[in-house]
C-alpha positions as CSV (number, residue, x, y, z in Angstrom):
1,X,-22.4,16.6,-14.3
2,X,-21.4,14.1,-11.4
3,X,-17.9,12.8,-11.6
4,X,-16.6,9.4,-10.5
5,X,-13.2,7.8,-10.1
6,X,-11.9,5.1,-12.2
7,X,-13.8,2.5,-10.4
8,X,-17.2,4.2,-10.3
9,X,-17.0,6.0,-6.9
10,X,-18.6,9.5,-6.7
11,X,-16.1,12.5,-6.6
12,X,-16.9,15.6,-4.6
13,X,-15.7,18.0,-7.4
14,X,-17.7,20.0,-10.1
15,X,-14.6,20.3,-12.2
16,X,-14.2,18.2,-15.4
17,X,-10.5,18.8,-15.4
18,X,-10.0,18.0,-11.6
19,X,-11.8,14.8,-12.0
20,X,-9.9,13.8,-15.1
21,X,-6.5,14.7,-13.7
22,X,-7.4,13.0,-10.5
23,X,-8.0,9.7,-12.2
24,X,-4.9,9.9,-14.2
25,X,-2.8,10.7,-11.0
26,X,-4.3,7.8,-9.0
27,X,-3.5,5.5,-12.1
28,X,0.0,6.6,-12.0
29,X,0.6,6.5,-8.3
30,X,-1.0,2.8,-8.2
31,X,1.4,2.0,-11.0
32,X,4.5,3.6,-9.4
33,X,4.7,5.6,-12.7
34,X,6.2,9.0,-13.0
35,X,3.8,12.0,-13.6
36,X,1.4,11.3,-10.6
37,X,2.5,14.5,-8.8
38,X,2.0,16.6,-11.9
39,X,-1.4,15.1,-12.5
40,X,-2.6,15.5,-8.9
41,X,-1.3,19.1,-8.7
42,X,-3.2,19.9,-11.7
43,X,-6.2,18.5,-10.2
44,X,-5.9,20.7,-7.0
45,X,-5.4,23.8,-9.4
46,X,-8.5,23.1,-11.1
47,X,-10.3,22.7,-7.9
48,X,-8.3,23.7,-4.7
49,X,-11.4,22.4,-2.5
50,X,-11.0,18.8,-4.1
51,X,-10.2,16.9,-0.8
52,X,-9.3,13.6,-2.5
53,X,-6.6,15.1,-4.7
54,X,-5.2,16.7,-1.7
55,X,-5.3,13.1,0.1
56,X,-3.7,11.5,-2.8
57,X,-1.1,13.9,-3.1
58,X,-0.3,13.4,0.7
59,X,-0.1,9.6,-0.1
60,X,2.5,10.3,-2.6
61,X,4.6,12.5,-0.5
62,X,4.4,9.8,2.2
63,X,5.7,7.1,-0.4
64,X,8.6,9.4,-1.0
65,X,9.5,9.9,2.6
66,X,8.5,13.6,2.6
67,X,6.6,13.6,6.0
68,X,6.1,17.3,6.5
69,X,4.8,17.7,3.1
70,X,2.6,14.8,3.5
71,X,1.2,16.0,6.8
72,X,0.4,19.6,5.2
73,X,-1.5,17.9,2.4
74,X,-3.6,15.7,4.4
75,X,-4.5,18.5,6.8
76,X,-5.7,20.3,3.7
77,X,-7.6,17.2,2.6
78,X,-9.3,16.9,6.1
79,X,-10.3,20.5,6.2
80,X,-11.8,20.4,2.6
81,X,-13.6,17.0,3.3
82,X,-15.1,18.5,6.6
83,X,-16.8,21.3,4.5
84,X,-17.9,19.2,1.4
85,X,-17.6,15.5,1.2
86,X,-19.3,12.2,1.3
87,X,-19.1,9.5,4.0
88,X,-16.6,7.5,1.8
89,X,-14.4,10.5,1.2
90,X,-14.2,11.4,4.8
91,X,-13.4,7.8,5.8
92,X,-10.8,7.8,2.9
93,X,-9.1,10.9,4.3
94,X,-9.4,9.5,7.8
95,X,-7.5,6.3,6.9
96,X,-4.7,8.2,5.2
97,X,-4.3,10.8,8.0
98,X,-3.8,7.8,10.5
99,X,-1.1,6.2,8.2
100,X,0.7,9.6,7.6
101,X,0.5,10.3,11.3
102,X,2.5,7.2,12.1
103,X,-0.2,5.0,13.6
104,X,-0.1,1.9,11.4
105,X,-2.1,-0.1,13.7
106,X,-5.2,2.0,13.8
107,X,-4.6,2.9,10.1
108,X,-4.7,-0.8,9.1
109,X,-7.9,-1.5,11.3
110,X,-9.6,1.6,9.7
111,X,-8.4,0.6,6.1
112,X,-9.8,-3.0,6.5
113,X,-13.1,-1.5,7.8
114,X,-13.2,1.1,5.0
115,X,-12.7,-1.7,2.4
116,X,-15.8,-3.5,4.0
117,X,-18.0,-0.6,2.7
118,X,-16.2,0.4,-0.4
119,X,-14.0,-2.5,-1.5
120,X,-13.6,-0.6,-5.0
121,X,-11.6,2.4,-3.2
122,X,-8.2,1.0,-4.5
123,X,-6.1,3.8,-3.1
124,X,-7.1,2.7,0.4
125,X,-7.3,-1.1,-0.4
126,X,-3.8,-0.7,-1.6
127,X,-2.6,0.3,1.8
128,X,-2.6,-3.1,3.4
129,X,-1.2,-4.7,0.4
130,X,2.3,-5.1,-1.1
131,X,5.7,-5.8,0.5
132,X,5.9,-2.4,2.3
133,X,2.0,-2.3,3.2
134,X,0.4,-2.1,6.5
135,X,0.0,-6.0,6.7
136,X,3.5,-6.4,5.9
137,X,4.9,-4.2,8.7
138,X,2.4,-5.2,11.2
139,X,4.6,-7.6,12.8
140,X,2.1,-10.5,12.1
141,X,3.7,-13.9,11.1
142,X,0.7,-14.5,8.9
143,X,0.7,-11.3,6.8
144,X,1.3,-13.2,3.6
145,X,-2.0,-15.2,4.2
146,X,-3.8,-12.1,5.5
147,X,-3.1,-10.4,2.1
148,X,-4.5,-13.3,0.2
149,X,-7.6,-13.5,2.3
150,X,-7.9,-9.6,1.8
151,X,-7.8,-10.0,-1.9
152,X,-10.0,-13.0,-2.3
153,X,-12.7,-11.4,0.1
154,X,-13.0,-8.5,-2.3
155,X,-12.2,-10.1,-5.5
156,X,-15.8,-10.0,-6.6
157,X,-15.9,-6.3,-6.5
158,X,-13.2,-6.1,-9.3
159,X,-13.5,-6.9,-13.0
160,X,-11.1,-9.3,-14.4
161,X,-9.7,-6.7,-16.4
162,X,-8.8,-4.4,-13.5
163,X,-4.9,-4.3,-14.0
164,X,-4.3,-2.9,-10.4
165,X,-6.5,-5.5,-8.5
166,X,-5.1,-8.5,-10.6
167,X,-1.5,-7.5,-10.2
168,X,-1.8,-7.2,-6.4
169,X,-3.8,-10.2,-6.2
170,X,-1.3,-12.2,-8.0
171,X,1.5,-10.9,-6.0
172,X,-0.1,-11.8,-2.7
173,X,-0.6,-15.3,-3.9
174,X,2.9,-15.6,-5.2
175,X,4.2,-14.5,-1.7
176,X,1.9,-16.8,0.1
177,X,3.5,-19.9,-1.8
178,X,0.8,-20.3,-4.5
179,X,3.4,-19.6,-7.2
180,X,1.7,-20.8,-10.2
181,X,-1.6,-19.1,-9.5
182,X,0.3,-16.0,-8.4
183,X,2.3,-16.0,-11.6
184,X,-0.7,-16.4,-13.7
185,X,-2.4,-13.5,-12.3
186,X,0.7,-11.5,-12.4
187,X,1.3,-12.1,-16.0
188,X,-2.4,-11.1,-16.7
189,X,-2.2,-7.9,-14.7
190,X,1.1,-6.9,-16.5
191,X,-0.5,-7.5,-19.8
192,X,-3.4,-5.4,-19.1
193,X,-1.0,-2.4,-18.5
194,X,2.7,-2.6,-19.2
195,X,3.2,0.9,-18.0
196,X,2.9,-0.3,-14.4
197,X,6.1,-0.7,-12.2
198,X,4.1,-2.6,-9.8
199,X,3.1,-5.0,-12.5
200,X,6.7,-5.6,-13.6
201,X,7.7,-5.9,-9.9
202,X,5.1,-8.5,-9.1
203,X,6.0,-10.7,-12.2
204,X,9.6,-10.4,-11.1
205,X,8.8,-11.7,-7.9
206,X,6.7,-14.6,-9.3
207,X,9.6,-15.6,-11.7
208,X,12.0,-15.4,-8.5
209,X,9.7,-17.8,-6.7
210,X,9.3,-20.1,-9.5
211,X,12.8,-20.6,-10.1
212,X,12.7,-18.8,-13.6
213,X,15.7,-16.2,-13.0
214,X,16.9,-16.1,-16.5
215,X,13.1,-15.3,-17.5
216,X,13.1,-12.4,-14.9
217,X,16.3,-11.1,-16.3
218,X,15.1,-11.0,-19.8
219,X,11.9,-9.3,-18.7
220,X,13.7,-6.7,-16.8
221,X,16.4,-6.0,-19.5
222,X,13.6,-5.4,-22.1
223,X,11.2,-3.6,-20.0
224,X,13.2,-1.4,-17.8
225,X,14.7,1.1,-20.6
226,X,10.9,2.2,-21.0
227,X,10.6,3.2,-17.2
228,X,12.2,6.5,-16.5
229,X,15.0,6.7,-13.9
230,X,13.0,8.9,-11.9
231,X,10.4,6.0,-11.3
232,X,10.5,5.1,-7.5
233,X,10.9,1.3,-8.3
234,X,13.4,1.6,-11.2
235,X,16.5,0.7,-9.0
236,X,14.5,-2.0,-7.2
237,X,13.4,-3.8,-10.3
238,X,17.0,-3.8,-11.3
239,X,18.1,-5.2,-8.0
240,X,15.7,-8.1,-8.9
241,X,17.8,-8.8,-12.1
242,X,21.1,-8.4,-10.0
243,X,19.8,-11.2,-7.6
244,X,19.1,-13.5,-10.4
245,X,22.8,-12.9,-11.7
246,X,23.9,-14.0,-8.3
247,X,21.8,-16.9,-8.3
248,X,23.5,-18.2,-11.6
249,X,26.8,-17.4,-9.8
250,X,27.7,-14.3,-12.1
251,X,28.8,-11.6,-9.5
252,X,30.3,-9.4,-12.4
253,X,26.8,-9.1,-14.0
254,X,25.3,-8.5,-10.7
255,X,27.7,-5.7,-9.7
256,X,27.5,-4.1,-13.2
257,X,23.6,-4.0,-12.6
258,X,24.3,-2.5,-9.2
259,X,26.5,0.2,-10.4
260,X,24.3,1.3,-13.4
261,X,20.8,1.0,-11.5
262,X,20.8,0.3,-7.8
263,X,23.8,2.1,-5.9
264,X,23.0,5.4,-4.1
265,X,23.4,8.3,-6.3
266,X,22.2,6.5,-9.5
267,X,18.8,5.6,-8.2
268,X,15.8,7.8,-7.2
269,X,14.3,4.9,-5.2
270,X,12.7,5.3,-1.9
271,X,15.3,5.6,0.8
272,X,13.9,2.3,2.3
273,X,14.5,0.6,-0.9
274,X,17.9,2.0,-1.6
275,X,19.2,1.1,1.8
276,X,17.7,-2.5,1.9
277,X,18.7,-3.2,-1.7
278,X,22.1,-2.2,-1.4
279,X,22.8,-3.7,1.9
280,X,21.2,-7.0,0.9
281,X,23.1,-7.3,-2.2
282,X,26.3,-6.5,-0.9
283,X,26.0,-8.6,2.1
284,X,25.0,-11.6,-0.3
285,X,28.0,-10.9,-2.5
286,X,30.4,-11.2,0.5
287,X,28.5,-14.0,2.4
288,X,28.8,-16.0,-1.0
289,X,32.6,-15.4,-1.1
290,X,32.7,-12.8,-3.9
291,X,34.7,-9.4,-3.5
292,X,32.9,-6.2,-2.8
293,X,34.9,-3.5,-4.4
294,X,36.4,-0.8,-2.4
295,X,34.3,1.9,-1.5
296,X,30.8,0.5,-2.0
297,X,30.0,-0.2,1.5
298,X,31.5,3.3,2.6
299,X,29.0,4.7,-0.1
300,X,25.9,2.8,1.5
301,X,26.9,3.9,5.0
302,X,27.1,7.5,4.1
303,X,23.8,7.4,2.2
304,X,22.0,5.9,5.2
305,X,23.2,8.4,7.7
306,X,20.1,10.5,7.7
307,X,17.7,7.7,7.6
308,X,16.4,5.1,10.3
309,X,18.8,6.5,13.0
310,X,16.2,5.4,15.7
311,X,15.5,1.7,16.3
312,X,11.7,0.6,15.8
313,X,11.1,-0.2,12.3
314,X,12.0,-3.7,12.0
315,X,12.6,-4.3,8.5
316,X,14.9,-1.0,8.3
317,X,16.5,-2.3,11.6
318,X,17.6,-5.7,10.3
319,X,19.2,-4.0,7.3
320,X,20.8,-1.4,9.3
321,X,22.1,-4.0,11.6
322,X,23.7,-5.9,8.6
323,X,25.3,-2.7,7.4
324,X,26.7,-2.0,10.8
325,X,28.2,-5.6,11.0
326,X,29.6,-5.4,7.5
327,X,31.2,-2.2,7.9
328,X,32.8,-3.0,11.5
329,X,30.7,-0.4,13.3
330,X,30.4,-2.4,16.5
331,X,29.4,0.7,18.5
332,X,26.2,1.4,15.9
333,X,25.5,-2.3,16.0
334,X,25.4,-2.6,19.7
335,X,23.6,0.6,20.2
336,X,20.8,-0.5,17.7
337,X,20.7,-4.0,19.5
338,X,20.3,-2.3,22.8
339,X,17.5,0.0,21.7
340,X,15.6,-2.9,20.0
341,X,16.0,-5.0,23.2
342,X,14.4,-2.2,25.2
343,X,11.6,-2.0,22.7
344,X,11.0,-5.8,22.9
345,X,10.9,-5.6,26.8
346,X,8.4,-2.8,26.7
347,X,6.2,-4.7,24.1
348,X,6.4,-1.9,21.6
349,X,8.4,-3.5,18.7
350,X,5.8,-5.0,16.3
351,X,8.1,-7.5,14.8
352,X,9.4,-8.7,18.2
353,X,12.7,-10.4,19.4
354,X,13.6,-11.7,15.9
355,X,14.8,-8.1,15.1
356,X,17.7,-7.8,17.6
357,X,18.4,-11.4,17.2
358,X,19.2,-10.7,13.4
359,X,21.4,-7.9,14.3
360,X,23.3,-10.1,16.8
361,X,23.6,-12.8,14.4
362,X,24.9,-10.5,11.6
363,X,27.7,-9.3,14.1
364,X,28.7,-12.8,14.8
365,X,28.6,-13.8,11.0
366,X,30.8,-10.7,10.2
367,X,33.3,-11.9,12.9
368,X,33.5,-15.3,11.6
369,X,31.8,-16.8,14.6
370,X,29.6,-19.1,12.7
371,X,28.6,-21.3,15.3
372,X,27.3,-18.3,17.3
373,X,25.4,-16.9,14.2
374,X,23.7,-20.1,13.9
375,X,23.0,-20.4,17.7
376,X,21.5,-17.0,17.6
377,X,19.4,-17.1,14.3
378,X,18.2,-20.8,14.1
379,X,15.7,-20.6,17.0
380,X,14.1,-17.5,15.4
381,X,14.4,-18.4,11.8
382,X,10.6,-19.0,11.6
383,X,9.8,-15.5,12.9
384,X,12.0,-13.7,10.3
385,X,8.7,-13.1,8.3
386,X,7.6,-10.9,11.0
387,X,9.9,-8.2,9.7
388,X,8.0,-7.7,6.5
389,X,9.2,-7.2,3.0
390,X,9.0,-9.9,0.6
391,X,10.4,-13.4,0.5
392,X,13.2,-12.5,-2.0
393,X,14.2,-9.6,0.4
394,X,14.0,-11.9,3.5
395,X,16.0,-14.5,2.0
396,X,19.3,-12.8,2.9
397,X,18.6,-13.9,6.6
398,X,18.0,-17.4,5.7
399,X,21.1,-17.4,3.5
400,X,23.3,-16.2,6.4
401,X,21.7,-18.8,8.6
402,X,22.4,-21.5,6.0
403,X,26.0,-20.4,5.4
404,X,26.8,-20.1,9.0
405,X,25.6,-23.7,9.4
406,X,27.8,-25.0,6.6
407,X,30.6,-23.0,7.8
408,X,30.6,-24.3,11.5
409,X,30.4,-28.0,10.2
410,X,26.4,-28.5,10.9
411,X,26.2,-30.3,7.7
412,X,23.1,-32.3,8.6
413,X,21.0,-29.1,9.6
414,X,22.3,-27.4,6.6
415,X,21.2,-30.1,4.1
416,X,17.8,-30.1,5.9
417,X,17.4,-26.5,5.3
418,X,18.5,-26.7,1.8
419,X,16.3,-29.4,1.0
420,X,13.2,-27.5,2.4
421,X,14.3,-24.5,0.3
422,X,14.7,-26.6,-2.9
423,X,11.4,-28.0,-2.3
424,X,9.8,-24.5,-2.1
425,X,11.7,-22.8,-5.0
426,X,14.2,-24.3,-7.4
427,X,17.5,-22.4,-7.1
428,X,20.8,-23.1,-9.2
429,X,22.8,-21.4,-6.2
430,X,21.1,-24.0,-3.6
431,X,21.6,-26.8,-5.8
432,X,25.5,-26.0,-6.1
433,X,25.7,-25.6,-2.1
434,X,23.9,-29.0,-1.9
435,X,26.2,-30.6,-4.1
436,X,29.1,-29.3,-2.0
437,X,27.5,-30.8,1.1
438,X,26.9,-34.1,-0.4
439,X,30.3,-34.3,-2.1
């Protein structure tokens, strides 16, 4: 009997069990739900020559920042698909091989081409999408629009009840500013499959951008207990609730969420999420004038030690720059700035000059030189989008600029920035700051 994946594409395996466990494993992977590894391992046991099961396992290792295991699995997949595989499966493995091999540009180009021929290959279509996808980290200033365009181009290939596609389509519209449409799609996607961390995540973003922080907190408080702590997005979704607590000026609630779900040692999140979530939340706390309890910054610095030591990954670099500035590690901050500047001069830093500028501005802000911070950051503010991530994540940079303008007496420029932000997204925090400026 011929076997197919969840969306009707043929699978080169004769094993009923391998096909069944593969479908389950990919569902769990796309939902960021625990159990994907066990399901895919079972598929491999049932059919050791099943190339796509090895490829999906490689993708899961890559997501968890396990590069050696990812490379080993994708090499096995390539060997298997060379012996017995369809054109679609060979292309599928080739795309993942490029991504795992650290070639994001060619991987993106190959993924987009693959989607033209096989748009229902969700695992490959997922690679350009999301806050940490190939488009987000491409260095393009238009990556939000590019994700919308990609989803709309292939929407006709997906049924209205496809929970994965509906979720990512909604998230893409939300991030591109069509918040009402994005929220409606995210709500529908989440309703189709509640055991879907990416669905809860997409809806949390939509509520944030819609100025509905208390709704996001209620959603997360009710949903998170059913998501095992081993889930890779557990801590990050809790971070969204902490962010909302800060929005309504409740630092104690934010710190309680941080302590229970977000801090290193209590979360099983991806290192990139752990570092960026902890750094951005603690930076916000301090920048907003709240006390950061003793030891929290040191804990983050100790955790970050093995990760992102080399400059060149703009989203991580920006947060490592904030971390160095906040902890007074001027040597580390300057070393990263110098390395990033060299990459910019060589034309090899995807996100470009905005990345070292963020790091320099963070040092100035931490030193209390708010005029210098604003002078560095304001000219590149429109390019911050190039570092990738989401609007909620990047807002920490805009907050830094806004507070620097307020504190160096540039009231008119600060008010103009606040007006633009409030027009884009209702925020009780921004409303408080606006009241301060007009008092």
